[in-house]
C-alpha positions, 0 to 999 in steps of 0.5 A: 312563885308567890308565897301568898296563897290566893284563895278562890271559891270552888265547888258547888253542887253540880246542878247549882248553876251554869257558872264555872268555879275558879279553882285555886291550886298552890305549889309549895315547892314552886311557890306558885299559885294557879287558878283554873275554871276549865276542865282542861286546867286540871290536866296541867296540874301536877301532883305538887299542886294542892287545892286550896279553896275558893270565893268566886265563880264566873260565867262558863267558858261555853256560855257567853252572856251579855255584858261579859268579857273573857277572862284569859289565863296567861303564863310566864316561863321567866316568872313561873307565874300564872296571870288571869286578866280580862281588861285590855290594859292588863292584857297589854301589860302581860303581853309586854312582860312576855306572858303567853296566852294559855286559854279562856277560863270563862267570862266575867261581868263588866259591872257589878250591876250586870252580875247582881252585885257579884264580888269584884275580881281585883288584880294585884302585883308584887314587884318583889315577888314578880307575881300577879294574882286575882283576888276574889274575896275580902280575905284575899284583898287583906292578905295582898295588902299585908304582903305588900302587893299593889292593886293594879285593876279590877278585871271584872265582877264574879257571877252572883247567884243562889242555889238550893241546898237539899233537905234530907232529914233522917227517918227519925226526925221528930219535927213536922215540915214548916208551913211557912218555909219551904227550904233554904238557898245560899248565894255565891258571895261571902265575907271571910274574916280571921283565921279562928273560930267561935264567932257569936256576934252581939249587935250593940247600941253603937251599931257594931258587932262584938264577938268572942273568938278563939283557937287561931289568930285574928289580925296577927293576934293569937287566940290561945291553944284550945285550953284557956285563952279566949279572944274578943273582937269588934266588927265595924260596918254595915256590909257583911262582905266588907267588915273591919275587924278591930280591937283585937285582944285575948283574956287568959283564965284557968281551965283546971280541973277541966281540960279546956275553957271556951267562949259560948254565951255573948251579949252586949247590952246597955253599955255592958259586955257579958262574955260566958265560958264553958268547960270541956274534957277529952278523956280517952277511956271510959267511964264515958261511952265508947267510942271516943268521939275524937275531939272534946268528947265531954261537954262540961258545965257553963262556968260564969260570965266575965263582964266589962263596962267598956264597950268600944271599937277603939278601947279594949274591954276591962274584964271582971272575971269571977272565976279566973280559976275554979276551986273544984269541978262544981265551982261554976255558976250552976254548981254542975259537974261533968266528971265521972260521966255525969251529964250537964243540961247547961253547958255551951249555952248561947244568947238568944239574939233579939236584935240591936241592944236586945230591942225585941227581948221580952221582959228585959231578960237575957235568954240562953239556949243550949244542948245537954243530956241526962242519960249516962249512955248519951254522947254529950260532947261540944257538938252532940247531945240529946236535948235542948234547954232554955234559961233566962236571967237578968242582964246586969253586972250585979245579977248576971252571976247570981245563980238564984236570979236565974230561971229554967224552962220547966215545961207547960202547966195544965193551962198551957202557961210556961213554967219557970223554975229557979232549980236546974233540976226541974229544967225540961227540954224544949225538944229531944232528938237522941244523938241529934242535938248539938251546938244550938243558937236562936234568932228572933226575926221580926219580919215574920214574928218567928224564932229561927233555931240553928242546930249542928250535930255530927253526921256520924255519931259520935265523931266530932272530927268528921262531917257535921249536919246543920238544921234549921227550925222555926217556931212562933215563940222560944218554947216551940212547938218547932217545925223543920225548915231544912236539914242539911247533911254534911254542910261545910262539910264540917260546919259548926258554931252556926248562927244567924246575926240579927243585924244582917237579917232582912226586914221584910219578905222579898217577892221576886219572879222566882218566889218569896224570900227572906234574906240573911247572912249565915255565920259559921266556921268549918273544917277544923279537922277536915281542912283537906276536904273540898269546902261546900259551900265554897266559902267554908273554912277555918275562919269566920264565914258570913255566907249570903243566904235566904229562906224560901217562903211559901206562897201561902204566907 
């Protein structure tokens, strides 16, 4: 009967674990949610109940493990309410309220240590709505509190586990398999924040993460209509599963003569916040290559950097924006245009993440990486291209928007020395893979002295409203050569803006009985055009996801 949608984790690959996913369904007609982990539960779902999403798993109902107790499902005809309870106090409570036992959904752990740190399953009650629900992730908790629900108890802890994501690179993959990494695994835990995308956090000297966001809302603040209004936020805390998002605000600028203006490059360094935007277009007819991709089919140029000397979790930044509006289509930092099927090299670039306050950056430079194209037949959208490029500049308010102070990677000389050119025309790609580049980010990992590059691209070229693939590359330096860690088909199944925040990367390789691993949290958003699809990984959705992850390290390393 509640209007509040309770969100629970769901679908993993069938072989992932012996655990049972808690599936949430919601009926708008009945204003009621129902949570099931058993197959029998699905039989009682009527057509007006819709699958929502997920964030926890419990031990299977036919696999009773040590230190677990049953999670019971009760139902109240009077309240038209389903309740999931495990503690004796909660069981007694629902019995006194004339709830009737339906079944055992599975088993929950009695302490977080039993489940290796699994998420707490919190039972909330609304007197006004006469509604009980079990919150299994941080977003559920925040929603419950905002809706006036009161915490009754912690019913137990969800199972925590890791599972392999298969690597299935296409036949034309240009990269050799990594000699260091053997794959990637994802965990059952995730932090979920806001109802917006475009999160590219930068780790500042005050230990907070500062990030752009847009196209949605965060803590009740709307972030634009996909045209020209962009948001900014601060994430406070050391636990990626329990961050506090504060200092929310937006900034409006003009996108014309392009169709859209979005955040990309983001950096907080030495007390200054630099926030870069790029242009997008979405023509429906030629001269751009057919077929139409479906969403922002033309990546425009990188526009400029707005900057602020106010960097604080409690005070809003005071932005200085060189181009609140543009004079024409070439009025941008590097004088590029994407009009009339012209391709750009420097469009949606992202700052290479060198750790807290860029502590590992060489030469005190800011490096940016991003996808582009040159051929008129290329599909160069916000999510697709042919090549990846690298540039570097000076992170200083007086120099960050000085085009002559920027240099572009232009290949290697005869002696193997890197060539940096002041002319964009001479920029050479770090690597090329026709129709298989896209949103590109890079993070330096001190534990392995490696760079990890994340690339997302359409599963079905050139369509940006269908599934996306994501792949990880590794290299000993920014310029390569690059080796493949894993190619993940239909990740999300429509994950985008994938990046690895350096703050949440392990400081050493952990060796366990199951192998050697490097822990990290994967940052991304997902399913903006596929919201009715089943999220995979389960925490995927139209929000900021921080997914517990780890790279598998070969024993020879």
